[in-house]
C-alpha positions as CSV (number, residue, x, y, z in Angstrom):
1,M,-20.1,18.5,-31.0
2,N,-20.3,19.5,-27.6
3,N,-23.6,16.4,-28.1
4,L,-20.6,14.0,-29.8
5,K,-18.1,14.6,-26.5
6,L,-20.6,13.8,-24.1
7,L,-21.7,10.3,-26.2
8,L,-18.0,9.9,-26.5
9,F,-17.2,10.5,-22.3
10,T,-20.3,8.3,-22.0
11,L,-19.4,5.9,-23.9
12,L,-15.2,4.9,-22.3
13,L,-17.3,5.7,-19.0
14,A,-19.5,2.6,-19.1
15,L,-16.1,1.0,-20.9
16,S,-14.8,1.6,-17.5
17,I,-16.9,0.2,-15.9
18,L,-17.4,-2.8,-18.1
19,F,-14.2,-3.4,-17.2
20,I,-14.2,-3.4,-13.5
21,Q,-16.6,-5.1,-13.2
22,Y,-15.5,-8.2,-15.3
23,N,-12.0,-7.8,-13.6
24,K,-13.3,-8.2,-9.8
25,K,-10.7,-10.9,-9.1
26,L,-8.2,-8.3,-9.3
27,F,-9.8,-6.4,-6.3
28,V,-10.9,-8.8,-4.5
29,L,-8.3,-8.7,-1.3
30,F,-8.7,-4.6,-1.3
31,D,-12.3,-2.9,1.5
32,K,-14.1,0.1,0.4
33,G,-11.1,2.8,0.7
34,Q,-8.3,1.6,-1.0
35,G,-6.7,3.7,-3.3
36,N,-5.9,3.5,-7.0
37,L,-2.4,3.8,-6.2
38,T,-1.8,0.4,-4.2
39,T,-0.8,-2.6,-5.8
40,Q,-3.7,-5.1,-6.8
41,I,-2.7,-8.8,-5.6
42,S,-4.5,-11.8,-7.9
43,S,-4.1,-14.4,-5.4
44,Q,-4.5,-14.9,-1.6
45,H,-2.3,-18.2,-2.4
46,F,0.7,-18.5,-4.5
47,P,1.8,-18.2,-6.9
48,M,0.0,-14.7,-7.2
49,Q,0.4,-11.8,-9.4
50,L,1.4,-8.5,-8.3
51,I,-0.7,-5.6,-10.5
52,D,0.9,-1.9,-10.6
53,V,-1.2,1.0,-11.0
54,T,1.1,2.0,-14.0
55,G,0.7,-1.6,-15.2
56,I,3.5,-3.4,-15.0
57,T,2.9,-7.0,-13.3
58,Y,5.3,-9.5,-11.8
59,E,4.4,-13.1,-10.9
60,I,5.8,-14.4,-7.4
61,N,5.3,-18.0,-7.0
62,S,6.5,-18.5,-3.5
63,P,7.2,-16.6,-0.2
64,P,9.7,-13.7,-1.0
65,Q,12.9,-14.1,1.2
66,R,14.7,-11.2,1.3
67,I,12.3,-8.1,1.8
68,L,13.2,-5.0,2.4
69,S,10.9,-2.6,3.8
70,A,11.4,1.2,2.4
71,T,8.6,2.6,4.6
72,L,8.0,2.9,8.1
73,A,4.4,1.9,8.1
74,T,5.6,-1.4,6.9
75,D,8.8,-1.8,9.2
76,H,6.1,-1.8,12.3
77,I,3.7,-4.1,10.0
78,L,6.6,-6.6,9.2
79,A,7.5,-6.6,12.5
80,D,4.5,-9.2,13.8
81,L,4.4,-10.7,10.7
82,I,7.8,-12.2,9.6
83,S,11.1,-13.5,11.2
84,T,13.1,-10.4,10.8
85,D,16.1,-12.7,9.1
86,R,14.2,-12.6,5.7
87,L,14.7,-8.6,5.7
88,V,17.8,-7.1,3.7
89,A,16.8,-3.5,5.0
90,V,14.5,-1.2,7.1
91,S,13.6,2.5,6.7
92,S,16.3,4.7,8.3
93,Y,12.8,6.3,10.1
94,I,13.1,2.9,12.9
95,D,15.7,4.0,14.1
96,Y,13.9,7.7,15.5
97,P,12.0,8.1,18.6
98,S,10.2,11.0,17.8
99,L,8.3,8.6,14.5
100,S,9.1,5.0,15.5
101,N,7.0,2.7,18.3
102,L,10.2,0.1,17.5
103,V,13.0,1.6,18.2
104,G,15.7,-1.1,19.0
105,F,13.7,-4.0,17.8
106,Y,15.1,-4.6,14.9
107,D,19.3,-5.9,15.2
108,E,21.8,-3.2,13.8
109,T,23.1,-5.7,11.9
110,I,19.9,-5.0,9.1
111,P,21.1,-2.2,7.0
112,R,18.7,1.0,7.2
113,T,17.7,2.3,3.8
114,Q,16.9,6.0,3.1
115,G,15.0,5.0,-0.6
116,E,18.9,5.5,-2.4
117,I,18.3,3.4,-5.2
118,E,21.7,2.1,-5.7
119,S,21.8,0.6,-2.0
120,M,18.3,-0.5,-2.5
121,L,19.2,-2.9,-5.6
122,A,22.8,-3.6,-4.3
123,L,21.0,-5.6,-1.8
124,Q,19.3,-7.9,-4.7
125,P,16.0,-8.0,-2.8
126,D,13.2,-10.3,-4.0
127,L,10.4,-7.8,-2.9
128,V,10.3,-3.9,-1.7
129,F,7.8,-2.0,0.1
130,V,6.7,1.7,-0.6
131,A,4.3,3.6,-0.3
132,S,2.5,6.7,-2.6
133,Y,5.0,8.8,-0.7
134,S,7.6,7.4,-1.3
135,N,10.1,9.3,-4.2
136,P,8.7,9.2,-7.0
137,E,12.0,8.6,-9.2
138,T,12.8,5.2,-6.5
139,V,9.6,3.7,-7.4
140,R,10.0,4.0,-11.1
141,Y,13.6,2.5,-11.1
142,L,12.0,-0.3,-8.4
143,L,9.4,-1.0,-10.8
144,R,11.7,-1.4,-14.0
145,S,14.2,-3.3,-12.2
146,G,12.4,-6.2,-12.4
147,I,12.1,-6.8,-8.9
148,A,8.5,-7.2,-7.2
149,V,7.3,-4.1,-5.8
150,V,4.1,-3.5,-3.2
151,R,3.5,-0.5,-3.4
152,L,0.7,1.2,-0.4
153,S,-1.8,4.2,-1.0
154,E,-4.2,4.5,1.3
155,F,-3.7,5.6,5.2
156,N,-7.2,7.3,6.5
157,S,-8.9,5.0,8.2
158,F,-8.6,1.8,10.2
159,S,-9.7,0.1,7.6
160,D,-7.0,1.2,5.3
161,I,-4.6,0.0,8.2
162,M,-6.4,-3.4,8.5
163,N,-6.1,-3.3,4.7
164,N,-2.6,-3.0,4.1
165,I,-1.9,-5.4,7.1
166,R,-3.7,-7.7,4.8
167,V,-1.3,-6.7,2.2
168,V,1.5,-7.2,3.7
169,G,0.3,-10.6,5.1
170,T,-0.4,-11.9,2.1
171,V,1.9,-10.9,-0.4
172,T,4.8,-12.6,2.4
173,G,3.1,-15.4,2.8
174,S,1.9,-14.6,6.3
175,S,-1.5,-14.3,5.9
176,M,-2.8,-16.2,9.2
177,Q,-0.3,-14.1,11.3
178,A,-1.9,-10.8,9.8
179,D,-5.8,-11.8,10.9
180,K,-4.2,-12.4,14.1
181,V,-3.0,-8.7,14.0
182,I,-6.7,-7.4,12.6
183,K,-8.0,-9.7,15.0
184,N,-6.6,-7.7,17.9
185,L,-6.5,-4.1,16.4
186,Q,-10.7,-4.7,16.0
187,A,-10.7,-6.6,19.5
188,R,-9.3,-3.6,20.7
189,L,-11.3,-0.8,18.9
190,N,-14.1,-2.7,19.4
191,F,-13.6,-2.5,23.9
192,I,-13.3,1.1,23.6
193,Q,-16.4,1.7,21.8
194,Q,-18.0,-0.4,23.8
195,K,-17.0,1.2,27.3
196,I,-17.8,4.8,25.5
197,K,-21.1,4.1,23.7
198,D,-23.3,5.7,26.4
199,L,-20.9,8.5,27.8
200,P,-20.9,12.0,27.2
201,K,-19.2,13.3,23.9
202,P,-16.8,15.9,24.4
203,R,-16.0,18.0,22.2
204,V,-12.1,18.0,21.2
205,L,-9.9,19.8,19.1
206,Y,-6.4,18.2,17.7
207,Y,-4.0,21.0,17.7
208,D,-0.2,21.4,17.4
209,L,2.0,24.2,18.3
210,N,2.7,24.8,14.4
211,G,-0.7,25.6,13.7
212,Y,-2.1,22.3,12.0
213,S,-5.2,19.9,13.1
214,V,-7.7,17.9,11.3
215,G,-10.8,17.7,9.8
216,G,-13.0,14.8,8.6
217,Q,-12.2,11.5,6.4
218,S,-8.7,10.8,8.5
219,L,-7.2,8.7,10.2
220,M,-7.0,11.5,13.3
221,N,-11.0,12.3,13.4
222,E,-11.3,8.9,13.3
223,A,-9.3,8.1,16.1
224,I,-11.2,11.2,18.0
225,E,-14.7,9.9,17.2
226,I,-14.1,6.1,18.5
227,S,-12.3,7.6,21.5
228,G,-15.8,9.0,22.2
229,G,-15.2,12.9,21.2
230,I,-16.4,14.5,18.8
231,N,-14.0,16.7,16.0
232,V,-15.0,20.1,16.3
233,A,-12.6,20.9,13.5
234,E,-14.9,18.7,11.2
235,G,-16.7,20.7,8.7
236,A,-15.0,24.1,10.0
237,I,-11.6,23.1,7.4
238,P,-11.3,20.4,4.7
239,N,-10.9,17.1,5.0
240,G,-7.5,16.0,6.1
241,E,-4.4,17.5,8.0
242,H,-4.5,21.6,7.9
243,K,-2.2,24.4,9.1
244,I,-5.4,27.0,10.6
245,S,-4.9,29.9,11.6
246,E,-5.0,30.6,15.2
247,E,-7.9,32.8,15.6
248,L,-10.0,30.1,14.1
249,A,-8.8,27.4,16.7
250,I,-9.7,29.6,19.3
251,S,-13.5,30.1,17.7
252,L,-14.1,26.4,17.9
253,Q,-13.9,26.3,21.5
254,P,-13.5,23.2,22.0
255,D,-13.9,21.4,25.4
256,V,-10.5,18.9,25.5
257,I,-7.5,20.2,23.2
258,I,-4.9,17.1,21.8
259,M,-0.9,17.8,21.5
260,N,1.5,15.7,19.9
261,K,4.5,15.5,22.2
262,W,7.2,14.6,19.7
263,V,7.2,18.4,18.9
264,F,9.2,19.3,21.7
265,N,12.6,17.8,23.2
266,Q,10.9,17.3,26.5
267,S,14.7,15.5,27.4
268,S,16.0,19.1,27.4
269,D,13.6,20.4,30.0
270,E,12.1,22.8,27.4
271,R,8.4,24.2,28.6
272,T,5.9,21.4,27.4
273,P,3.2,21.6,24.7
274,V,0.6,22.1,26.9
275,D,2.5,24.3,28.9
276,I,3.0,26.8,26.0
277,L,-0.4,26.7,24.7
278,K,-1.9,27.4,28.6
279,N,0.2,30.8,28.7
280,K,-1.0,32.6,25.0
281,A,-3.2,34.9,26.4
282,A,-5.7,34.6,23.4
283,W,-6.6,31.2,24.8
284,A,-7.0,32.4,28.4
285,N,-11.2,31.8,27.8
286,V,-11.3,28.9,25.4
287,P,-12.9,25.9,27.8
288,A,-10.2,23.4,27.3
289,I,-7.5,26.0,29.0
290,V,-10.8,26.5,31.6
291,N,-10.9,23.1,32.7
292,D,-7.5,22.0,32.4
293,Q,-8.3,19.7,30.0
294,V,-5.3,20.3,27.2
295,Y,-3.4,17.2,27.3
296,A,0.4,16.1,24.9
297,V,0.3,12.0,23.4
298,P,2.8,10.9,21.9
299,G,3.3,11.6,18.3
300,T,4.5,8.1,17.5
301,W,1.2,7.0,18.8
302,L,-0.9,10.0,17.0
303,R,1.2,9.6,13.9
304,S,1.2,6.0,13.3
305,V,-0.1,4.6,10.2
306,S,0.1,0.3,11.6
307,Q,-1.2,-1.4,13.8
308,H,0.3,0.9,17.0
309,R,-2.0,3.3,16.1
310,I,-4.7,1.6,18.4
311,K,-2.4,3.3,21.2
312,G,-3.5,7.2,20.4
313,V,-7.0,6.4,20.7
314,E,-6.9,4.5,23.7
315,A,-4.6,7.1,25.2
316,I,-7.5,9.5,23.7
317,A,-9.8,7.4,25.1
318,S,-8.7,7.2,28.6
319,L,-8.3,11.1,28.8
320,L,-11.5,11.7,27.8
321,H,-13.2,9.1,29.4
322,P,-11.1,8.5,32.9
323,S,-13.4,6.2,34.3
324,I,-12.6,3.4,31.7
325,I,-10.7,0.9,32.2
326,T,-7.9,-0.9,30.0
327,Y,-8.0,-3.7,27.5
328,D,-6.7,-6.8,29.0
329,E,-4.2,-7.8,27.0
330,T,-4.1,-11.3,27.7
331,Q,-7.2,-11.3,25.7
332,Y,-5.1,-11.1,22.5
333,V,-5.5,-13.5,19.8
334,K,-2.3,-15.9,19.8
């Protein structure tokens, strides 16, 4: 019986491999790292077919003109790709100073959505952007509504960010603009890597006062490495973001600590995260504390999963290596 189960499993695995091999056209727009929840696109040109992981498909014959962005990431991406008059709504998070890099960019006449299915349908969009973290019930209703839905699901690397920009550009008919954004992003990343390649690599800990840090296979881990540092939490904690004990954080003995600035309301004269951590007796002998190498970086830069994440990398790089100059923005691709 066990041998029969093994044989059936092997046959199913072989069939799955064959299916992928003979249906590569469904995956041509996506680089390694894309998750299986991301909407697949059959072509780079119109007409194109969108294939959701549920098997539901949509045919798009021309660039959508009534676009609803239900995620902050797509709010940010679309701002650099299309005219705002094609948007019937953006996410309500776009107006949060602690989260958004584009506060004030979108006119207040553009509706804000909090993901309520009734109000979204009432806007009669012809394309809706959601993410793997969007409310599952809302996504199910959208998928059954007959409206084209694009779901993004990978946000763990700059490769993922670039793939997402490419996807958004493809389905909105703005591939040329997307390519420019990607080229600019890659140029800024390359610039930093070139400047820090021969410099010493300090041991860096990302840590906020809620106790969260990041291991490997995460965007923050990659940001630290690109900035010319070594993430001391990689290997010490599981991949991704996790809450860790203060004892573990201290035991990692980092040379530099990067903290999230948005946790505190700086306009209300509260002590900064840096001040609070420095005054904790248990941290007194940590090298970063001893050498005054604790910094708070705006959370809108550190947490963004759009092209704006580069600002966080540039900020970390300048803190780790003050001697490097900043990227000349006049070199951006126009």
